[in-house]
C-alpha positions as a printed NumPy array, in Angstrom:
array([[120.585, 120.665,  98.984],
       [123.008, 121.283, 101.446],
       [123.87 , 119.313, 104.721],
       [123.495, 121.167, 107.917],
       [125.171, 120.185, 111.405],
       [122.42 , 121.34 , 113.879],
       [121.946, 121.41 , 117.86 ],
       [118.507, 121.693, 118.99 ],
       [116.503, 121.165, 122.256],
       [113.867, 118.291, 122.524],
       [111.021, 120.226, 124.015],
       [109.678, 117.338, 125.885],
       [112.962, 116.131, 127.806],
       [114.733, 119.331, 127.463],
       [118.094, 118.027, 126.09 ],
       [120.24 , 118.725, 123.449],
       [120.449, 116.906, 120.539],
       [123.097, 116.998, 117.702],
       [122.502, 115.896, 114.535],
       [122.218, 116.418, 110.725],
       [119.373, 117.388, 108.097],
       [119.625, 118.414, 104.348],
       [117.685, 121.568, 103.262],
       [118.123, 124.165, 100.737],
       [119.498, 126.737, 103.017],
       [119.915, 127.621, 106.614],
       [116.114, 129.233, 107.047],
       [114.85 , 126.082, 105.378],
       [116.853, 123.639, 107.819],
       [115.352, 125.913, 110.771],
       [111.813, 125.701, 109.387],
       [112.063, 121.653, 108.927],
       [113.405, 121.356, 112.541],
       [110.438, 123.327, 113.922],
       [108.091, 121.291, 111.899],
       [109.53 , 118.198, 113.587],
       [108.716, 119.489, 116.957],
       [112.776, 120.778, 117.689],
       [113.868, 123.985, 118.848],
       [116.772, 124.897, 117.024],
       [119.828, 126.566, 118.955],
       [122.587, 126.173, 116.22 ],
       [122.634, 125.406, 112.515],
       [125.81 , 125.49 , 110.64 ],
       [126.967, 124.037, 107.12 ],
       [128.694, 120.337, 107.109],
       [132.255, 120.727, 106.148],
       [133.941, 118.111, 104.526],
       [137.11 , 118.641, 106.044],
       [138.365, 121.32 , 108.844],
       [141.474, 122.407, 110.253],
       [145.03 , 121.632, 108.967],
       [143.403, 118.918, 106.941],
       [141.13 , 121.445, 105.191],
       [143.685, 123.466, 104.221],
       [146.082, 120.49 , 102.828],
       [143.316, 119.466, 100.857],
       [141.741, 122.909,  99.422],
       [141.109, 122.337,  95.665],
       [143.342, 124.938,  93.832],
       [141.778, 127.393,  91.705],
       [143.409, 125.893,  88.373],
       [141.734, 123.134,  89.164],
       [138.167, 124.451,  88.879],
       [139.065, 126.29 ,  85.765],
       [140.348, 123.34 ,  84.208],
       [137.431, 121.433,  85.22 ],
       [134.637, 124.275,  83.742],
       [136.584, 124.718,  80.432],
       [136.825, 121.064,  79.693],
       [133.295, 120.282,  80.715],
       [132.12 , 123.58 ,  78.433],
       [133.903, 121.849,  75.568],
       [131.981, 118.428,  75.674],
       [128.528, 119.916,  76.8  ],
       [129.114, 122.192,  73.743],
       [129.839, 119.261,  71.401],
       [126.563, 117.689,  72.364],
       [127.39 , 115.037,  74.795],
       [125.092, 114.642,  77.789],
       [126.036, 115.992,  81.047],
       [126.314, 112.789,  83.345],
       [128.903, 111.519,  80.219],
       [130.625, 114.737,  79.9  ],
       [131.266, 114.665,  83.807],
       [132.27 , 111.087,  83.66 ],
       [134.822, 112.162,  80.972],
       [135.956, 114.888,  82.844],
       [136.527, 113.118,  86.069],
       [138.435, 110.125,  84.421],
       [141.236, 112.776,  82.897],
       [141.534, 114.314,  86.523],
       [144.741, 114.15 ,  88.471],
       [143.596, 115.933,  91.432],
       [143.195, 113.58 ,  94.313],
       [140.979, 115.641,  96.285],
       [138.775, 117.229,  93.677],
       [138.141, 113.646,  91.929],
       [135.996, 112.168,  94.741],
       [134.051, 115.445,  94.801],
       [133.209, 115.321,  91.207],
       [132.279, 111.817,  91.759],
       [129.574, 112.697,  94.455],
       [128.285, 115.248,  91.955],
       [127.797, 112.81 ,  89.318],
       [126.079, 110.458,  91.672],
       [123.452, 113.151,  92.46 ],
       [122.905, 114.044,  88.704],
       [122.386, 110.399,  88.016],
       [120.11 , 110.651,  90.954],
       [117.924, 113.232,  89.658],
       [119.391, 116.351,  91.086],
       [119.946, 119.324,  88.977],
       [123.406, 119.926,  88.47 ],
       [123.582, 123.424,  90.214],
       [121.967, 121.635,  93.232],
       [124.566, 118.799,  93.129],
       [127.371, 121.631,  93.155],
       [125.825, 123.228,  95.771],
       [126.503, 120.481,  98.408],
       [130.066, 121.403,  98.217],
       [130.231, 125.055,  99.035],
       [133.796, 125.062,  99.664],
       [134.771, 124.02 ,  96.051],
       [131.744, 125.386,  94.29 ],
       [130.868, 129.181,  95.854],
       [127.537, 130.905,  95.016],
       [128.736, 132.755,  92.015],
       [129.307, 129.117,  90.381],
       [126.046, 127.811,  91.406],
       [124.026, 130.89 ,  90.072],
       [125.668, 130.778,  86.938],
       [125.022, 126.673,  86.349],
       [121.626, 126.947,  87.474],
       [121.173, 130.226,  85.081],
       [122.884, 127.894,  82.151],
       [120.314, 125.075,  82.92 ],
       [117.147, 127.084,  82.89 ],
       [118.29 , 128.752,  79.8  ],
       [119.832, 125.691,  77.986],
       [123.438, 127.705,  77.564],
       [125.222, 125.627,  80.075],
       [128.347, 125.112,  77.925],
       [128.361, 129.335,  77.92 ],
       [128.038, 129.516,  81.663],
       [130.673, 126.995,  82.202],
       [132.971, 128.725,  79.584],
       [132.168, 132.238,  81.765],
       [133.011, 130.74 ,  84.855],
       [136.244, 129.603,  83.506],
       [136.993, 133.34 ,  82.258],
       [135.84 , 134.668,  85.552],
       [137.998, 132.356,  87.858],
       [141.15 , 133.078,  85.731],
       [140.647, 136.695,  86.163],
       [140.155, 136.419,  89.932],
       [143.061, 134.302,  90.115],
       [145.014, 136.816,  88.423],
       [144.056, 139.579,  90.208],
       [144.81 , 137.735,  93.723],
       [148.4  , 136.655,  92.319],
       [148.995, 140.288,  91.579],
       [148.033, 141.485,  95.117],
       [149.906, 138.732,  96.793],
       [152.977, 139.598,  94.553],
       [152.827, 143.11 ,  95.595],
       [153.439, 141.996,  99.545],
       [155.949, 138.87 ,  98.675],
       [159.17 , 141.357,  98.421],
       [158.851, 142.914, 101.714],
       [157.694, 139.884, 103.409],
       [161.074, 138.263, 101.753],
       [163.481, 141.21 , 103.107],
       [162.325, 141.056, 106.702],
       [162.598, 137.463, 107.069],
       [166.185, 137.47 , 105.708],
       [166.883, 140.525, 107.629],
       [165.36 , 138.871, 110.716],
       [167.525, 135.784, 110.083],
       [170.886, 137.877, 109.913],
       [169.896, 139.73 , 112.965],
       [169.555, 136.504, 114.975],
       [172.44 , 135.168, 113.768],
       [174.363, 138.191, 114.531],
       [172.989, 138.415, 117.995],
       [173.291, 134.574, 118.977],
       [176.677, 134.16 , 117.603],
       [178.864, 137.271, 117.345],
       [177.64 , 139.155, 120.538],
       [178.215, 136.452, 122.779],
       [181.877, 136.152, 121.885],
       [182.07 , 140.155, 122.534],
       [180.632, 139.463, 125.449],
       [183.267, 136.772, 126.419],
       [186.287, 138.886, 125.349],
       [184.908, 141.662, 128.009],
       [184.621, 139.256, 130.677],
       [188.344, 138.496, 130.579],
       [189.312, 142.128, 130.926],
       [188.995, 143.541, 134.527],
       [186.849, 146.692, 134.741],
       [186.024, 146.712, 131.252],
       [182.162, 147.894, 130.516],
       [180.013, 147.019, 127.365],
       [178.165, 149.911, 125.59 ],
       [174.295, 150.323, 126.6  ],
       [173.362, 149.384, 123.044],
       [175.463, 146.18 , 123.374],
       [174.191, 145.247, 126.919],
       [170.488, 145.751, 125.347],
       [170.882, 143.372, 122.582],
       [172.564, 140.868, 124.921],
       [169.728, 140.992, 127.036],
       [167.58 , 140.246, 123.881],
       [169.929, 137.361, 122.992],
       [169.363, 135.805, 126.532],
       [165.655, 135.897, 126.229],
       [165.973, 134.404, 122.682],
       [168.587, 131.463, 123.398],
       [166.967, 130.762, 127.087],
       [163.291, 131.462, 126.363],
       [162.956, 130.731, 122.566],
       [159.781, 128.108, 123.16 ],
       [157.92 , 131.417, 124.673],
       [158.555, 133.47 , 121.422],
       [157.452, 130.415, 119.388],
       [154.092, 130.094, 121.358],
       [153.501, 133.765, 121.346],
       [154.124, 133.93 , 117.636],
       [152.382, 130.673, 116.519],
       [149.528, 131.324, 119.003],
       [149.091, 134.992, 118.113],
       [148.979, 134.184, 114.209],
       [146.415, 131.724, 114.715],
       [144.054, 133.806, 117.12 ],
       [144.485, 136.837, 114.782],
       [143.757, 134.489, 111.431],
       [140.636, 133.033, 113.332],
       [139.428, 136.164, 114.681],
       [140.074, 138.013, 111.35 ],
       [137.806, 135.385, 109.41 ],
       [134.682, 135.577, 111.298],
       [132.425, 137.892, 113.22 ],
       [133.377, 141.228, 114.635],
       [137.14 , 140.57 , 114.107],
       [136.484, 140.233, 110.32 ],
       [134.526, 143.416, 110.105],
       [137.492, 145.043, 111.691],
       [140.336, 143.873, 109.471],
       [137.856, 144.607, 106.409],
       [137.607, 147.897, 107.53 ],
       [141.468, 148.587, 108.067],
       [141.875, 147.197, 104.578],
       [139.685, 150.188, 103.205],
       [140.923, 152.786, 105.348],
       [144.646, 152.213, 106.173],
       [147.582, 153.673, 103.976],
       [148.947, 152.689, 101.751],
       [146.797, 149.462, 101.334],
       [143.422, 151.245, 100.989],
       [143.634, 152.198,  97.62 ],
       [144.865, 148.741,  96.617],
       [141.794, 146.923,  98.201],
       [139.462, 149.533,  97.041],
       [140.258, 148.754,  93.556],
       [140.607, 144.762,  94.017],
       [137.004, 144.593,  95.484],
       [135.52 , 146.873,  92.855],
       [137.253, 145.026,  90.307],
       [135.908, 141.745,  91.672],
       [132.298, 143.064,  92.059],
       [132.096, 144.062,  88.687],
       [133.529, 141.041,  86.945],
       [131.129, 138.899,  89.157],
       [128.271, 140.784,  88.546],
       [129.01 , 141.339,  84.634],
       [129.393, 137.376,  84.526],
       [126.394, 137.231,  86.273],
       [124.143, 139.545,  84.112],
       [125.618, 138.058,  80.812],
       [124.259, 134.459,  81.843],
       [120.722, 136.081,  82.737],
       [120.875, 136.029,  86.175],
       [117.867, 138.403,  87.872],
       [119.206, 141.608,  89.142],
       [118.224, 141.122,  92.942],
       [120.011, 137.509,  92.901],
       [122.843, 138.949,  91.035],
       [123.443, 141.489,  93.781],
       [123.061, 139.06 ,  96.507],
       [125.583, 136.822,  94.89 ],
       [127.846, 139.603,  93.917],
       [127.643, 140.617,  97.87 ],
       [128.898, 137.047,  98.847],
       [131.586, 136.974,  96.309],
       [133.269, 140.332,  96.866],
       [134.939, 139.062, 100.16 ],
       [134.596, 142.224, 102.031],
       [132.141, 142.74 , 104.777],
       [131.872, 146.548, 104.318],
       [131.406, 146.494, 100.509],
       [129.029, 143.291, 101.114],
       [126.926, 144.898, 103.492],
       [126.726, 148.037, 101.039],
       [125.691, 145.919,  98.255],
       [122.763, 144.049, 100.408],
       [121.511, 147.71 , 101.489],
       [121.573, 148.542,  97.528],
       [119.869, 145.372,  96.906],
       [117.162, 146.346,  99.274],
       [116.52 , 149.652,  97.627],
       [116.432, 148.259,  94.196],
       [113.905, 145.615,  95.387],
       [111.816, 148.939,  96.5  ],
       [112.081, 150.179,  92.634],
       [115.227, 152.336,  93.106],
       [117.994, 152.414,  90.342],
       [121.201, 150.695,  91.036],
       [123.457, 153.455,  90.255],
       [121.357, 155.867,  92.441],
       [121.623, 152.883,  95.397],
       [125.373, 152.908,  95.029],
       [125.914, 156.807,  94.489],
       [125.338, 157.492,  97.97 ],
       [127.498, 154.89 ,  99.553],
       [131.024, 156.155, 100.508],
       [132.596, 152.604,  99.811],
       [131.831, 152.949,  96.086],
       [133.967, 155.484,  94.072],
       [131.87 , 157.86 ,  91.737],
       [132.932, 155.971,  88.737],
       [131.097, 152.796,  89.778],
       [127.709, 154.051,  89.748],
       [128.519, 156.75 ,  86.759],
       [129.204, 153.851,  84.628],
       [126.423, 151.48 ,  85.758],
       [123.921, 154.549,  85.241],
       [125.109, 154.504,  81.729],
       [124.369, 150.744,  81.485],
       [120.93 , 150.942,  82.884],
       [120.065, 153.883,  80.668],
       [121.588, 152.531,  77.331],
       [120.396, 148.798,  78.318],
       [123.993, 147.929,  78.304],
       [124.577, 146.755,  81.831],
       [126.343, 143.776,  81.049],
       [128.842, 145.787,  78.958],
       [129.72 , 148.682,  81.166],
       [130.249, 146.329,  83.996],
       [132.826, 144.2  ,  82.214],
       [134.688, 147.519,  81.092],
       [134.477, 148.85 ,  84.695],
       [136.142, 145.582,  85.926],
       [138.632, 145.939,  83.175],
       [139.344, 149.614,  84.021],
       [139.852, 148.502,  87.821],
       [142.13 , 145.766,  87.085],
       [144.301, 148.065,  85.177],
       [144.171, 150.632,  88.045],
       [145.185, 147.61 ,  90.355],
       [148.523, 146.874,  88.484],
       [148.885, 150.661,  88.653],
       [148.378, 150.605,  92.257],
       [150.448, 147.675,  92.857],
       [153.58 , 149.334,  91.041],
       [153.032, 152.537,  93.084],
       [152.81 , 150.519,  96.588],
       [156.11 , 148.74 ,  95.546],
       [157.628, 151.923,  94.647],
       [156.664, 153.116,  98.065],
       [157.671, 150.201, 100.078],
       [161.253, 149.648,  98.745],
       [162.803, 153.303, 100.141],
       [161.075, 152.304, 103.343],
       [162.483, 149.111, 103.605],
       [165.64 , 150.402, 102.827],
       [165.579, 152.863, 105.449],
       [164.064, 150.072, 108.171],
       [167.166, 148.012, 107.04 ],
       [169.544, 150.708, 107.551],
       [168.385, 151.212, 111.08 ],
       [168.544, 147.949, 112.297],
       [171.845, 147.036, 110.36 ],
       [173.035, 150.474, 112.238],
       [172.341, 149.125, 115.725],
       [173.419, 145.436, 115.444],
       [176.797, 146.758, 113.859],
       [177.223, 149.657, 116.388],
       [176.246, 147.046, 119.317],
       [179.339, 144.486, 117.749],
       [181.909, 147.455, 116.606],
       [181.618, 150.061, 119.652],
       [183.088, 147.383, 122.309],
       [185.858, 146.641, 119.965],
       [186.823, 150.27 , 119.308],
       [186.705, 151.003, 122.927],
       [188.877, 147.674, 123.555],
       [191.523, 149.367, 120.693],
       [191.353, 152.76 , 122.334],
       [192.022, 151.648, 125.81 ],
       [195.223, 149.384, 124.421],
       [196.356, 152.639, 122.538],
       [196.247, 154.673, 125.604],
       [198.179, 151.954, 127.506]])
């Protein structure tokens, strides 16, 4: 059961009321409100923490991996679930994760299934996690499901670490360059200007005057730049996470060079890895596709998987459904078709994930090879402009002195 915050209108008084309701999903929550005579206007999952507090209190992926692996070991050893959870929780040091696991233990002790208890904390345990746990509980292989979860989470964290690492070098270079340029503009250029002001009739070169104008804006209106950068970054991050903004950002990730091949391989690896993990746990193919669509992390790919799900529900093979979608490279439906025909879909999906993870490594190296010379050109041009703005006035003065 999940807790939802809803806004509904009282049909008798017409007043709006905001409160909480527990239900399996958003649709069930809406039906429950309608049965009570309310007209729901907005329904959303209650989050345990929001804003900056939510970021600071986010549970690291490593903690979930450790939790899953330790719990798998204890359950496999024959310990009851509640005792295993209590043992893991006692050894836990993360102050954010510990109370969450405590709430899960309390729900399980009250009679809730393990999967439903975890589903109350969607930020920490996503749909992939709860689906695998539910399948493990139903089949009596909870320890194996937990082990598969730990492996899948480790793979996902490793892939994200590689992608972030690919962009770390250019970000550091740009930040260092920006710091050097700001120092030159605010410390060296004003001294050159002071020197010229002491010489009657001396005129600064255009490039120096331009950079001095920028320096004046930075020193006197620095707060405007701070507000613009911080506000723009905040608005972009919020806009790019939901609705139409996220659709645009996700479309750019799949189309823009040189990042498009990188993100395509990332999403294919994630889809194949999650799908393989779910299939190996005995999750039905329709549920597997619905869960994979939520886990892939891109609206375009997610919509394509949902469309394929409808085709599969209508009796079409998954490989045929994905074959016509341009978001999926030909290799994906090809290998899935082999798995469907041979009855080894799990194995083919796992091989597909391994292949794209290796391709992702190669793509990261290729992007690094492309970015480095481009950065050197950008750094060189900016350095040339700054050096010219500093040295041209000095050489001009030196030339005048020689003529005198």
